[in-house]
All heavy atoms as an XYZ file, in Angstrom:
1008
protein
N      60.946    120.382     93.333
C      60.615    119.270     92.484
C      59.778    119.767     91.312
O      58.867    120.573     91.475
C      59.841    118.226     93.286
C      59.443    117.027     92.476
S      58.534    115.773     93.401
C      59.904    114.963     94.189
N      60.092    119.267     90.127
C      59.374    119.680     88.925
C      57.975    119.082     88.910
O      57.778    117.935     89.252
C      60.151    119.234     87.689
C      61.490    119.897     87.581
C      62.265    119.380     86.414
C      63.627    120.055     86.382
N      64.456    119.561     85.310
N      57.012    119.907     88.498
C      55.632    119.432     88.406
C      55.432    118.690     87.089
O      55.964    119.080     86.054
C      54.664    120.600     88.514
C      54.557    121.156     89.929
C      53.500    122.226     90.017
C      52.135    121.583     89.874
N      51.021    122.538     90.006
N      54.631    117.638     87.164
C      54.415    116.770     86.010
C      52.933    116.477     85.838
O      52.249    116.121     86.805
C      55.168    115.456     86.208
C      54.883    114.341     85.224
C      55.461    114.681     83.852
C      55.480    113.049     85.728
N      52.453    116.634     84.613
C      51.065    116.296     84.276
C      51.049    115.164     83.265
O      51.899    115.099     82.378
C      50.343    117.507     83.688
N      50.076    114.288     83.399
C      49.810    113.257     82.403
C      48.499    113.640     81.730
O      47.485    113.842     82.399
C      49.706    111.855     83.038
C      49.345    110.811     81.986
C      51.008    111.483     83.734
N      48.544    113.765     80.402
C      47.363    114.139     79.623
C      46.987    112.957     78.736
O      47.811    112.458     77.970
C      47.635    115.395     78.772
C      47.943    116.585     79.686
C      46.445    115.691     77.862
C      48.372    117.841     78.955
N      45.726    112.533     78.865
C      45.249    111.346     78.150
C      44.028    111.715     77.309
O      42.947    111.955     77.845
C      44.865    110.231     79.143
C      46.025    109.937     80.101
C      44.427    108.974     78.392
C      45.653    109.030     81.264
N      44.174    111.774     75.977
C      43.005    111.950     75.118
C      42.150    110.683     75.157
O      42.694    109.569     75.132
C      43.590    112.146     73.716
C      45.042    112.399     73.912
C      45.416    111.762     75.213
N      40.842    110.834     75.229
C      39.953    109.682     75.358
C      38.841    109.748     74.317
O      38.012    110.655     74.348
C      39.319    109.657     76.750
S      40.511    109.507     78.087
N      38.844    108.771     73.432
C      37.759    108.647     72.463
C      37.383    107.175     72.346
O      38.169    106.355     71.847
C      38.159    109.194     71.090
C      37.077    108.997     70.055
C      35.924    109.778     70.089
C      37.197    108.024     69.082
C      34.907    109.581     69.159
C      36.185    107.827     68.152
C      35.053    108.606     68.189
O      34.055    108.415     67.278
N      36.220    106.826     72.861
C      35.710    105.453     72.800
C      36.738    104.439     73.314
O      37.055    103.459     72.648
C      35.272    105.101     71.375
C      34.031    105.856     70.959
O      33.317    106.419     71.789
N      33.764    105.889     69.678
N      37.234    104.679     74.524
C      38.262    103.811     75.120
C      37.766    103.182     76.427
O      38.555    102.870     77.312
C      39.582    104.575     75.337
C      40.238    104.912     74.008
C      39.359    105.838     76.166
N      36.476    102.959     76.512
C      35.891    102.390     77.720
C      36.586    101.082     78.124
O      36.789    100.818     79.304
C      34.398    102.144     77.509
C      33.689    101.561     78.699
C      32.214    101.335     78.435
O      31.781    101.363     77.257
O      31.473    101.136     79.419
N      36.999    100.281     77.153
C      37.618     98.984     77.441
C      39.047     99.107     77.967
O      39.567     98.152     78.536
C      37.614     98.110     76.184
N      39.683    100.265     77.798
C      41.107    100.410     78.113
C      41.437    101.424     79.205
O      42.472    101.322     79.846
C      41.887    100.837     76.861
C      41.633     99.979     75.664
C      40.845    100.433     74.613
C      42.177     98.707     75.577
C      40.608     99.643     73.497
C      41.950     97.904     74.475
C      41.171     98.380     73.438
O      40.940     97.592     72.356
N      40.599    102.412     79.392
C      40.997    103.569     80.195
C      41.268    103.230     81.661
O      42.180    103.816     82.263
C      39.969    104.733     80.054
C      40.520    106.017     80.694
C      38.626    104.356     80.634
C      41.800    106.529     80.060
N      40.574    102.305     82.240
C      40.841    102.001     83.649
C      42.242    101.396     83.823
O      42.974    101.792     84.732
C      39.791    101.075     84.246
C      39.996    100.867     85.741
C      38.828    100.195     86.430
O      37.857     99.780     85.748
O      38.860    100.088     87.670
N      42.636    100.491     82.954
C      43.991     99.919     83.030
C      45.046    100.993     82.789
O      46.092    101.008     83.447
C      44.159     98.794     82.004
O      43.317     97.720     82.302
N      44.762    101.872     81.863
C      45.682    102.979     81.589
C      45.868    103.835     82.847
O      46.997    104.123     83.258
C      45.140    103.813     80.434
S      46.107    105.278     80.046
N      44.765    104.237     83.454
C      44.835    105.058     84.666
C      45.489    104.307     85.822
O      46.254    104.903     86.592
C      43.446    105.552     85.061
C      42.877    106.650     84.169
C      41.410    106.896     84.484
C      43.688    107.929     84.310
N      45.222    103.014     85.932
C      45.882    102.223     86.976
C      47.397    102.314     86.822
O      48.119    102.447     87.806
C      45.438    100.762     86.920
C      44.003    100.544     87.391
O      43.413    101.451     88.016
O      43.483     99.441     87.112
N      47.891    102.257     85.581
C      49.337    102.336     85.358
C      49.884    103.724     85.695
O      51.016    103.845     86.159
C      49.697    101.941     83.923
O      49.481    102.969     82.995
N      49.088    104.749     85.489
C      49.518    106.122     85.827
C      49.585    106.302     87.342
O      50.570    106.806     87.879
C      48.561    107.161     85.195
C      48.856    108.562     85.722
C      48.659    107.116     83.676
N      48.544    105.867     88.033
C      48.494    106.056     89.478
C      49.388    105.074     90.241
O      49.598    105.244     91.441
C      47.054    106.000     89.983
C      46.289    107.273     89.689
C      45.428    107.360     88.598
C      46.444    108.399     90.487
C      44.729    108.532     88.328
C      45.754    109.574     90.220
C      44.905    109.640     89.143
O      44.220    110.804     88.885
N      49.942    104.079     89.561
C      50.874    103.134     90.191
C      52.330    103.563     90.017
O      53.237    102.818     90.395
C      50.670    101.736     89.618
N      52.564    104.746     89.508
C      53.926    105.213     89.271
C      54.701    105.396     90.575
O      54.129    105.800     91.600
C      53.911    106.551     88.515
C      53.463    106.429     87.072
C      54.444    105.621     86.250
O      55.599    105.988     86.081
N      53.969    104.486     85.751
N      55.999    105.125     90.528
C      56.851    105.348     91.695
C      57.009    106.838     91.977
O      57.288    107.218     93.108
C      58.239    104.701     91.497
O      58.819    105.204     90.288
C      58.124    103.181     91.441
N      56.819    107.660     90.975
C      56.774    109.116     91.144
C      55.405    109.543     90.637
O      55.114    109.523     89.448
C      57.891    109.778     90.337
C      58.221    111.232     90.682
C      57.094    112.178     90.449
N      57.548    113.568     90.483
C      56.777    114.584     90.211
N      55.507    114.397     89.890
N      57.236    115.802     90.262
N      54.525    109.887     91.567
C      53.159    110.257     91.212
C      53.137    111.557     90.415
O      53.842    112.510     90.753
C      52.319    110.437     92.477
C      52.013    109.145     93.201
C      50.984    108.343     92.427
O      49.874    108.790     92.204
N      51.371    107.142     92.015
N      52.316    111.612     89.364
C      52.157    112.873     88.649
C      51.409    113.877     89.516
O      50.632    113.499     90.395
C      51.339    112.478     87.415
C      50.667    111.216     87.786
C      51.529    110.532     88.797
N      51.667    115.142     89.290
C      50.967    116.196     90.025
C      49.558    116.402     89.483
O      48.674    116.852     90.212
C      51.761    117.501     89.933
C      53.132    117.344     90.551
O      53.209    117.295     91.785
O      54.119    117.215     89.792
N      49.378    116.090     88.210
C      48.070    116.237     87.570
C      47.852    115.051     86.632
O      48.779    114.634     85.944
C      48.004    117.493     86.708
C      48.277    118.796     87.401
C      48.337    119.934     86.394
O      49.410    120.174     85.824
O      47.278    120.561     86.170
N      46.634    114.549     86.615
C      46.220    113.571     85.614
C      44.960    114.142     84.975
O      43.965    114.388     85.663
C      45.947    112.182     86.216
C      45.517    111.212     85.118
C      47.179    111.653     86.949
N      45.045    114.372     83.670
C      43.962    115.030     82.948
C      43.496    114.117     81.823
O      44.265    113.781     80.923
C      44.430    116.380     82.356
C      44.973    117.285     83.465
C      43.302    117.042     81.576
C      45.771    118.476     82.959
N      42.242    113.703     81.889
C      41.632    112.931     80.809
C      40.738    113.873     80.016
O      39.915    114.595     80.592
C      40.819    111.769     81.348
S      41.823    110.396     81.921
N      40.909    113.857     78.713
C      40.140    114.738     77.837
C      39.208    113.881     77.000
O      39.642    113.181     76.087
C      41.064    115.569     76.925
C      40.231    116.549     76.106
C      42.116    116.305     77.742
N      37.916    113.915     77.344
C      36.941    113.167     76.561
C      36.699    113.907     75.259
O      36.419    115.102     75.252
C      35.625    112.982     77.314
C      34.681    112.125     76.514
O      34.972    110.922     76.347
O      33.675    112.663     76.011
N      36.808    113.172     74.164
C      36.737    113.765     72.829
C      35.497    113.262     72.089
O      35.589    112.681     71.025
C      38.021    113.423     72.074
C      38.348    114.351     70.937
O      38.994    113.931     70.002
N      37.938    115.597     70.988
N      34.326    113.479     72.722
C      33.032    113.095     72.137
C      32.854    111.591     72.028
O      32.328    111.089     71.032
C      32.826    113.749     70.768
C      32.700    115.242     70.846
O      31.938    115.755     71.655
N      33.453    115.941     70.028
N      33.263    110.867     73.046
C      33.098    109.414     73.028
C      31.628    109.047     72.893
O      30.765    109.667     73.505
C      33.654    108.805     74.316
O      35.050    108.969     74.373
N      31.358    107.996     72.117
C      30.000    107.523     71.933
C      29.708    106.270     72.739
O      28.586    105.794     72.756
N      30.733    105.754     73.409
C      30.525    104.586     74.272
C      30.417    105.061     75.717
O      30.054    106.193     75.971
C      31.655    103.554     74.074
C      33.013    104.076     74.520
O      33.129    105.259     74.939
O      33.992    103.303     74.454
N      30.757    104.255     76.669
C      30.634    104.626     78.077
C      31.891    105.228     78.681
O      32.026    105.247     79.905
N      32.795    105.746     77.839
C      34.059    106.287     78.345
C      33.853    107.384     79.378
O      34.416    107.335     80.472
C      34.941    106.807     77.189
O      35.283    105.720     76.328
C      36.212    107.464     77.701
N      33.066    108.379     79.047
C      32.881    109.518     79.955
C      32.253    109.075     81.267
O      32.715    109.474     82.346
C      32.048    110.613     79.297
C      31.816    111.872     80.132
C      33.138    112.514     80.544
C      30.962    112.866     79.371
N      31.242    108.244     81.216
C      30.602    107.762     82.444
C      31.589    106.962     83.298
O      31.611    107.099     84.522
C      29.381    106.908     82.111
N      32.419    106.150     82.663
C      33.417    105.387     83.403
C      34.445    106.309     84.043
O      34.819    106.132     85.210
C      34.110    104.371     82.492
C      35.230    103.555     83.142
C      34.734    102.804     84.378
C      35.846    102.604     82.121
N      34.904    107.310     83.313
C      35.842    108.281     83.892
C      35.236    108.942     85.129
O      35.914    109.099     86.148
C      36.223    109.348     82.858
C      37.156    108.917     81.744
C      37.268    110.018     80.693
C      38.532    108.562     82.308
N      33.982    109.320     85.042
C      33.316    109.959     86.178
C      33.198    109.010     87.369
O      33.392    109.412     88.512
C      31.957    110.503     85.747
C      32.096    111.684     84.804
C      30.808    112.098     84.119
O      29.823    111.305     84.100
O      30.784    113.225     83.566
N      32.912    107.733     87.102
C      32.855    106.737     88.192
C      34.233    106.535     88.816
O      34.361    106.451     90.040
C      32.306    105.406     87.677
C      30.814    105.384     87.474
C      30.255    103.978     87.300
N      30.892    103.198     86.255
C      30.562    103.225     84.963
N      29.584    104.022     84.547
N      31.172    102.450     84.097
N      35.254    106.465     87.981
C      36.614    106.289     88.503
C      37.050    107.494     89.333
O      37.715    107.345     90.356
C      37.604    106.042     87.356
C      37.451    104.708     86.636
C      38.319    104.680     85.377
C      37.797    103.554     87.565
N      36.667    108.671     88.904
C      36.985    109.885     89.655
C      36.289    109.863     91.018
O      36.879    110.211     92.037
C      36.552    111.111     88.858
C      36.862    112.433     89.525
C      36.245    113.580     88.747
O      35.060    113.557     88.422
N      37.073    114.572     88.437
N      35.048    109.426     91.035
C      34.269    109.412     92.274
C      34.706    108.312     93.236
O      34.652    108.494     94.457
C      32.779    109.249     91.954
N      35.171    107.181     92.708
C      35.431    106.035     93.578
C      36.903    105.701     93.785
O      37.270    105.187     94.833
C      34.737    104.798     92.998
O      35.317    104.455     91.751
N      37.735    105.981     92.818
C      39.097    105.470     92.851
C      40.164    106.558     92.746
O      41.198    106.477     93.399
C      39.233    104.483     91.673
C      40.340    103.491     91.739
C      40.154    102.491     90.582
C      41.193    101.416     90.600
N      41.023    100.472     89.474
N      39.933    107.543     91.903
C      40.938    108.569     91.621
C      40.351    109.975     91.750
O      40.068    110.634     90.758
C      41.523    108.364     90.219
C      42.153    107.013     90.033
C      41.713    106.134     89.060
C      43.201    106.601     90.852
C      42.293    104.887     88.899
C      43.786    105.359     90.697
C      43.332    104.511     89.724
O      43.913    103.279     89.563
N      40.152    110.455     92.990
C      39.495    111.755     93.171
C      40.269    112.943     92.594
O      39.675    113.970     92.294
C      39.347    111.877     94.692
C      40.293    110.885     95.268
C      40.476    109.808     94.256
N      41.574    112.790     92.412
C      42.354    113.898     91.849
C      42.294    113.945     90.320
O      42.765    114.906     89.710
C      43.821    113.794     92.292
O      44.417    112.631     91.742
N      41.690    112.941     89.699
C      41.569    112.897     88.245
C      40.763    114.095     87.761
O      39.689    114.397     88.289
C      40.870    111.597     87.816
C      40.555    111.457     86.322
C      41.835    111.426     85.499
C      39.718    110.205     86.098
N      41.288    114.765     86.768
C      40.579    115.900     86.180
C      40.031    115.457     84.827
O      40.773    114.912     84.000
C      41.538    117.074     86.002
C      40.875    118.334     85.558
C      41.799    119.504     85.729
N      41.123    120.713     85.358
C      41.718    121.878     85.254
N      43.002    121.987     85.532
N      41.043    122.942     84.905
N      38.753    115.682     84.620
C      38.101    115.300     83.374
C      37.633    116.573     82.681
O      36.931    117.393     83.277
C      36.890    114.390     83.636
C      37.308    113.145     84.417
C      36.210    114.019     82.322
C      36.128    112.370     84.995
N      38.037    116.718     81.436
C      37.536    117.844     80.645
C      36.974    117.293     79.339
O      37.251    116.157     78.959
C      38.607    118.934     80.394
C      39.784    118.391     79.603
C      39.091    119.521     81.705
C      40.769    119.474     79.187
N      36.185    118.106     78.672
C      35.570    117.697     77.409
C      36.093    118.597     76.298
O      36.190    119.814     76.483
C      34.054    117.787     77.503
C      33.462    116.870     78.554
C      31.981    117.095     78.703
C      31.452    116.322     79.901
N      30.071    116.660     80.202
N      36.403    117.985     75.175
C      36.833    118.728     73.989
C      35.924    118.338     72.838
O      35.941    117.183     72.389
C      38.285    118.405     73.646
C      38.783    118.988     72.346
C      38.546    120.482     72.203
O      39.009    121.247     73.071
O      37.893    120.887     71.227
N      35.104    119.275     72.352
C      34.152    118.936     71.296
C      34.785    118.766     69.911
O      34.245    118.046     69.078
C      33.170    120.113     71.302
C      33.942    121.246     71.880
C      34.922    120.636     72.850
N      35.925    119.420     69.674
C      36.557    119.279     68.355
C      37.179    117.892     68.247
O      37.870    117.448     69.153
C      37.634    120.344     68.146
C      37.065    121.762     68.085
C      38.149    122.792     68.045
N      38.912    122.691     69.296
C      40.134    123.168     69.476
N      40.752    123.785     68.516
N      40.735    123.031     70.640
N      36.932    117.187     67.138
C      37.433    115.814     67.017
C      38.947    115.756     66.801
O      39.544    116.674     66.253
C      36.681    115.273     65.802
C      36.299    116.464     65.000
C      36.129    117.596     65.982
N      39.541    114.665     67.281
C      40.947    114.387     67.027
C      41.795    114.452     68.280
O      41.573    115.280     69.163
N      42.771    113.541     68.316
C      43.655    113.457     69.477
C      44.458    114.736     69.673
O      44.708    115.146     70.806
C      44.595    112.261     69.332
N      44.852    115.405     68.584
C      45.638    116.635     68.754
C      44.800    117.731     69.409
O      45.308    118.480     70.254
C      46.217    117.101     67.423
O      45.186    117.319     66.482
N      43.526    117.822     69.072
C      42.649    118.806     69.735
C      42.508    118.468     71.214
O      42.533    119.359     72.067
C      41.277    118.844     69.068
S      41.292    119.599     67.433
N      42.381    117.180     71.518
C      42.259    116.767     72.924
C      43.547    117.047     73.688
O      43.512    117.537     74.816
C      41.911    115.281     72.999
N      44.697    116.758     73.085
C      45.978    117.046     73.745
C      46.133    118.550     74.000
O      46.553    118.964     75.079
C      47.146    116.539     72.899
C      47.299    115.047     72.923
C      48.547    114.599     72.155
N      48.555    113.166     72.043
C      48.168    112.486     70.964
N      47.766    113.122     69.881
N      48.200    111.168     70.975
N      45.789    119.347     73.000
C      45.898    120.803     73.171
C      44.951    121.315     74.248
O      45.301    122.218     75.009
C      45.647    121.513     71.841
C      46.805    121.357     70.885
O      47.945    121.148     71.298
N      46.524    121.432     69.595
N      43.761    120.748     74.345
C      42.821    121.146     75.402
C      43.405    120.806     76.769
O      43.290    121.586     77.716
C      41.475    120.453     75.208
N      44.039    119.644     76.887
C      44.699    119.281     78.139
C      45.834    120.218     78.473
O      46.023    120.605     79.634
N      46.621    120.579     77.463
C      47.735    121.513     77.685
C      47.250    122.861     78.211
O      47.913    123.477     79.050
C      48.512    121.745     76.387
C      49.562    120.723     76.018
C      50.136    121.019     74.630
C      50.672    120.691     77.046
N      46.112    123.320     77.722
C      45.585    124.623     78.136
C      45.264    124.669     79.624
O      45.361    125.723     80.244
C      44.337    124.979     77.334
C      44.640    125.396     75.923
C      43.366    125.729     75.179
C      43.682    126.031     73.728
N      42.480    126.229     72.914
N      44.870    123.527     80.206
C      44.483    123.539     81.622
C      45.589    123.010     82.543
O      45.498    123.184     83.756
C      43.177    122.749     81.873
C      42.036    123.350     81.058
C      43.348    121.277     81.580
N      46.602    122.398     81.979
C      47.690    121.850     82.800
C      48.530    122.980     83.384
O      48.799    123.974     82.722
C      48.569    120.924     81.970
N      48.932    122.805     84.626
C      49.763    123.798     85.282
C      51.144    123.270     85.607
O      51.796    123.787     86.502
N      51.571    122.249     84.883
C      52.841    121.598     85.192
C      53.923    121.975     84.194
O      53.647    122.308     83.041
C      52.668    120.082     85.195
O      51.827    119.689     86.242
N      55.150    121.856     84.655
C      56.317    122.164     83.835
C      56.587    121.071     82.798
O      57.031    121.339     81.690
C      57.532    122.302     84.758
C      58.824    122.644     84.101
C      59.952    122.782     85.103
O      59.738    122.629     86.320
O      61.075    123.028     84.654
N      56.312    119.815     83.176
C      56.553    118.678     82.292
C      55.228    117.994     81.988
O      54.363    117.869     82.850
C      57.523    117.681     82.932
C      58.921    118.205     82.933
C      59.533    118.906     83.936
C      59.864    118.122     81.871
N      60.802    119.244     83.562
C      61.033    118.781     82.295
C      59.842    117.548     80.603
C      62.169    118.885     81.495
C      60.971    117.651     79.812
C      62.114    118.302     80.252
N      55.104    117.526     80.737
C      53.889    116.886     80.271
C      54.226    115.493     79.747
O      55.161    115.326     78.961
C      53.224    117.688     79.123
C      52.937    119.131     79.549
C      51.972    116.979     78.614
C      51.921    119.300     80.638
N      53.445    114.519     80.193
C      53.509    113.160     79.637
C      52.213    112.937     78.883
O      51.149    112.880     79.486
C      53.641    112.117     80.762
C      53.352    110.690     80.333
C      54.414    110.096     79.439
O      55.573    110.040     79.808
N      54.020    109.658     78.250
N      52.292    112.893     77.542
C      51.126    112.513     76.762
C      51.046    110.997     76.780
O      52.058    110.309     76.670
C      51.233    113.003     75.325
C      51.084    114.495     75.180
C      52.122    115.252     74.686
C      49.903    115.140     75.531
C      51.996    116.627     74.546
C      49.771    116.515     75.406
C      50.823    117.252     74.898
N      49.835    110.489     76.934
C      49.639    109.049     76.993
C      48.353    108.698     76.266
O      47.304    109.291     76.534
C      49.557    108.602     78.463
C      49.366    107.124     78.740
C      50.536    106.296     78.198
C      49.204    106.888     80.239
N      48.450    107.751     75.344
C      47.236    107.275     74.686
C      46.471    106.389     75.663
O      47.064    105.651     76.455
C      47.579    106.500     73.418
C      48.108    107.410     72.314
O      47.876    108.636     72.378
O      48.750    106.888     71.381
N      45.168    106.448     75.585
C      44.312    105.769     76.567
C      44.369    104.248     76.482
O      43.954    103.566     77.402
C      42.869    106.240     76.409
N      44.909    103.720     75.408
C      45.033    102.265     75.291
C      46.465    101.796     75.548
O      46.840    100.676     75.210
C      44.535    101.763     73.936
C      45.300    102.355     72.757
O      46.105    103.289     72.953
O      45.085    101.873     71.630
N      47.276    102.660     76.150
C      48.662    102.332     76.504
C      48.825    102.276     78.013
O      48.018    102.836     78.764
C      49.637    103.361     75.935
C      49.799    103.247     74.427
O      49.495    102.163     73.882
O      50.221    104.229     73.805
N      49.901    101.650     78.450
C      50.240    101.542     79.870
C      51.648    102.072     80.088
O      52.492    101.975     79.200
C      50.191    100.073     80.320
C      48.902     99.309     80.046
C      49.080     97.838     80.408
C      47.752     99.913     80.817
N      51.901    102.604     81.276
C      53.241    103.052     81.654
C      53.897    102.005     82.544
O      53.251    101.454     83.436
C      53.171    104.371     82.434
C      52.623    105.594     81.710
C      52.583    106.783     82.668
C      53.444    105.921     80.483
N      55.184    101.746     82.320
C      55.927    100.924     83.264
C      56.006    101.683     84.580
O      56.040    102.928     84.592
C      57.322    100.612     82.724
C      57.362     99.687     81.505
C      58.775     99.602     80.939
C      56.832     98.309     81.856
N      56.069    101.004     85.723
C      55.935    101.652     87.036
C      56.917    102.782     87.345
O      56.564    103.700     88.070
C      56.111    100.501     88.027
C      55.729     99.289     87.268
C      56.123     99.539     85.841
N      58.123    102.749     86.818
C      59.116    103.778     87.154
C      59.375    104.746     86.000
O      60.326    105.518     86.046
C      60.421    103.123     87.584
N      58.528    104.743     84.982
C      58.776    105.580     83.805
C      58.887    107.056     84.145
O      59.829    107.733     83.751
C      57.691    105.377     82.750
C      57.971    106.211     81.494
C      56.822    106.170     80.535
C      57.163    106.801     79.208
N      57.419    108.240     79.278
N      57.915    107.589     84.855
C      57.932    109.021     85.153
C      59.119    109.387     86.037
O      59.789    110.399     85.797
C      56.615    109.446     85.804
C      55.353    109.214     84.975
C      54.127    109.665     85.743
C      55.442    109.898     83.615
N      59.401    108.583     87.032
C      60.544    108.828     87.914
C      61.845    108.826     87.114
O      62.687    109.714     87.277
C      60.591    107.760     88.999
C      61.766    107.928     89.947
C      61.800    106.838     91.012
O      61.276    105.734     90.787
O      62.371    107.124     92.074
N      62.001    107.846     86.259
C      63.225    107.736     85.452
C      63.395    108.943     84.533
O      64.474    109.536     84.473
C      63.186    106.446     84.627
C      64.307    106.323     83.661
N      65.607    106.061     84.054
C      64.329    106.438     82.315
C      66.377    106.018     82.993
N      65.628    106.249     81.924
N      62.337    109.326     83.841
C      62.470    110.439     82.910
C      62.680    111.770     83.627
O      63.452    112.598     83.158
C      61.276    110.482     81.967
C      61.344    109.318     80.989
C      60.336    109.412     79.880
O      59.209    109.872     80.067
N      60.731    108.952     78.718
N      62.046    111.967     84.769
C      62.308    113.206     85.506
C      63.726    113.237     86.050
O      64.344    114.298     86.131
C      61.282    113.395     86.624
C      59.928    113.924     86.161
C      58.971    114.035     87.332
C      60.048    115.251     85.443
N      64.268    112.088     86.424
C      65.656    112.029     86.878
C      66.592    112.458     85.752
O      67.613    113.129     86.001
C      66.001    110.633     87.370
N      66.283    112.096     84.530
C      67.110    112.521     83.401
C      67.128    114.043     83.270
O      68.159    114.627     82.945
C      66.602    111.898     82.098
C      66.733    110.393     81.955
C      66.056    109.927     80.672
C      68.191    109.972     81.979
N      65.999    114.683     83.535
C      65.945    116.147     83.419
C      66.725    116.820     84.540
O      67.177    117.951     84.382
C      64.498    116.667     83.413
O      63.911    116.466     84.701
C      63.665    115.990     82.351
N      66.893    116.147     85.666
C      67.689    116.707     86.766
C      69.180    116.614     86.441
O      69.959    117.501     86.803
C      67.385    115.982     88.070
N      69.566    115.536     85.768
C      70.967    115.343     85.403
C      71.393    116.260     84.267
O      72.529    116.722     84.239
C      71.195    113.884     84.975
C      70.985    112.879     86.072
C      70.923    111.454     85.533
O      71.256    111.228     84.348
O      70.527    110.564     86.313
N      70.495    116.512     83.343
C      70.803    117.296     82.154
C      69.779    118.411     82.019
O      68.650    118.180     81.605
C      70.726    116.400     80.915
C      71.673    115.240     80.855
C      72.921    115.519     80.039
N      72.696    116.274     78.833
C      72.548    115.753     77.613
N      72.575    114.459     77.442
N      72.378    116.543     76.565
N      70.169    119.609     82.366
C      69.227    120.726     82.332
C      68.938    121.210     80.911
O      68.049    122.030     80.723
C      69.768    121.904     83.173
O      71.042    122.281     82.660
C      69.874    121.513     84.633
N      69.651    120.698     79.920
C      69.412    121.095     78.538
C      68.344    120.239     77.853
O      68.011    120.466     76.699
C      70.706    121.044     77.730
C      71.322    119.645     77.684
O      71.106    118.862     78.621
O      72.038    119.353     76.702
N      67.780    119.294     78.567
C      66.745    118.431     77.998
C      65.403    119.153     78.027
O      64.985    119.686     79.037
C      66.634    117.106     78.786
C      67.899    116.268     78.581
C      65.395    116.322     78.354
C      67.911    114.988     79.375
N      64.756    119.158     76.881
C      63.429    119.761     76.801
C      62.370    118.798     76.322
O      61.186    119.075     76.378
N      62.800    117.619     75.861
C      61.873    116.649     75.284
C      62.479    115.264     75.432
O      63.654    115.067     75.161
C      61.670    116.985     73.802
C      60.736    116.071     73.073
C      59.371    116.259     73.135
C      61.225    115.033     72.299
C      58.503    115.431     72.438
C      60.372    114.192     71.611
C      59.018    114.403     71.677
O      58.157    113.580     71.005
N      61.675    114.304     75.861
C      62.136    112.927     76.031
C      61.166    112.006     75.320
O      59.957    112.143     75.458
C      62.218    112.535     77.521
C      63.219    113.428     78.254
C      62.597    111.062     77.672
C      63.210    113.216     79.761
N      61.700    111.060     74.564
C      60.868    110.028     73.963
C      61.262    108.689     74.564
O      62.262    108.592     75.269
C      61.030    109.965     72.435
O      62.373    109.571     72.134
C      60.726    111.301     71.798
N      60.492    107.676     74.269
C      60.791    106.357     74.817
C      60.405    105.281     73.818
O      59.534    105.500     72.974
C      60.028    106.138     76.129
N      61.055    104.154     73.935
C      60.670    102.993     73.134
C      59.423    102.370     73.746
O      59.147    102.554     74.926
C      61.803    101.970     73.108
N      58.701    101.642     72.945
C      57.534    100.947     73.481
C      57.834     99.463     73.587
O      58.652     98.929     72.850
C      56.315    101.186     72.597
O      56.529    100.611     71.325
N      57.183     98.840     74.510
C      57.292     97.397     74.681
C      55.908     96.818     74.420
O      54.926     97.271     74.993
C      57.755     97.030     76.107
C      59.131     97.617     76.375
C      57.749     95.515     76.294
C      59.578     97.454     77.817
N      55.853     95.847     73.573
C      54.577     95.214     73.255
C      54.620     93.768     73.744
O      55.608     93.084     73.594
C      54.322     95.243     71.760
C      54.283     96.652     71.227
C      53.671     96.684     69.849
N      53.801     97.980     69.236
C      53.086     99.046     69.526
N      52.167     98.971     70.459
N      53.263    100.185     68.912
N      53.527     93.340     74.321
C      53.426     91.960     74.787
C      52.580     91.189     73.773
O      51.457     91.569     73.479
C      52.788     91.924     76.169
C      52.688     90.513     76.717
C      52.605     90.492     78.211
N      53.906     90.873     78.738
C      54.081     91.508     79.891
N      53.066     91.825     80.643
N      55.280     91.826     80.306
N      53.167     90.114     73.239
C      52.428     89.319     72.265
C      51.490     88.342     72.970
O      51.451     88.275     74.198
C      53.379     88.608     71.286
C      54.286     87.603     71.967
O      53.975     87.061     73.024
N      55.431     87.351     71.354
N      50.737     87.597     72.191
C      49.740     86.687     72.760
C      50.363     85.572     73.596
O      49.696     84.973     74.436
C      48.878     86.089     71.648
C      48.004     87.080     70.912
C      47.280     86.408     69.745
C      47.003     87.724     71.851
N      51.638     85.294     73.380
C      52.341     84.268     74.167
C      52.921     84.840     75.465
O      53.580     84.146     76.211
C      53.463     83.640     73.325
C      52.973     82.778     72.185
C      52.452     83.607     71.001
O      52.976     84.663     70.716
N      51.398     83.120     70.350
N      52.692     86.124     75.712
C      53.183     86.759     76.929
C      54.632     87.204     76.844
O      55.234     87.581     77.840
N      55.191     87.234     75.632
C      56.572     87.651     75.453
C      56.610     89.128     75.120
O      55.787     89.619     74.352
C      57.222     86.842     74.327
C      57.199     85.346     74.572
C      57.425     84.553     73.297
O      57.110     85.059     72.190
O      57.914     83.417     73.409
N      57.587     89.847     75.687
C      57.735     91.275     75.419
C      58.638     91.477     74.200
O      59.642     90.795     74.032
C      58.356     92.003     76.606
C      57.423     92.069     77.799
O      56.205     91.911     77.602
O      57.905     92.272     78.927
N      58.265     92.440     73.357
C      59.081     92.837     72.219
C      59.181     94.351     72.222
O      58.300     95.044     72.723
C      58.478     92.359     70.877
O      57.174     92.931     70.737
C      58.387     90.843     70.832
N      60.256     94.859     71.680
C      60.439     96.314     71.605
C      60.059     96.794     70.232
O      60.218     96.154     69.254
C      61.897     96.711     71.920
C      62.098     98.198     71.753
C      62.259     96.269     73.295
């Protein structure tokens, strides 16, 4: 089975990161690694990540990247990830429950795939989904 890491850059996302992580850990195909990269957050993001690691998600890996910017945080996550496949995820986004399973199944069917993108679904204030 192919190893899969989810890398989440985190900058001042205290209001969103727990829901984001809940969506990652609720996947029908669990990732082998979940790496949150704190990028000098000035709110309670880092403290919340540490609490979630201690109480809810002990396998969560938290690293710090002092250089500003999501690309620096993603690259820092890549340096420590030991997985063949990487799912980058913004900390204010959620994954549908079978996303990782579905995309890994595509790589089993087609060995020439090296990169997969996906459409996003947005829920408006009326609770309606749009693509």
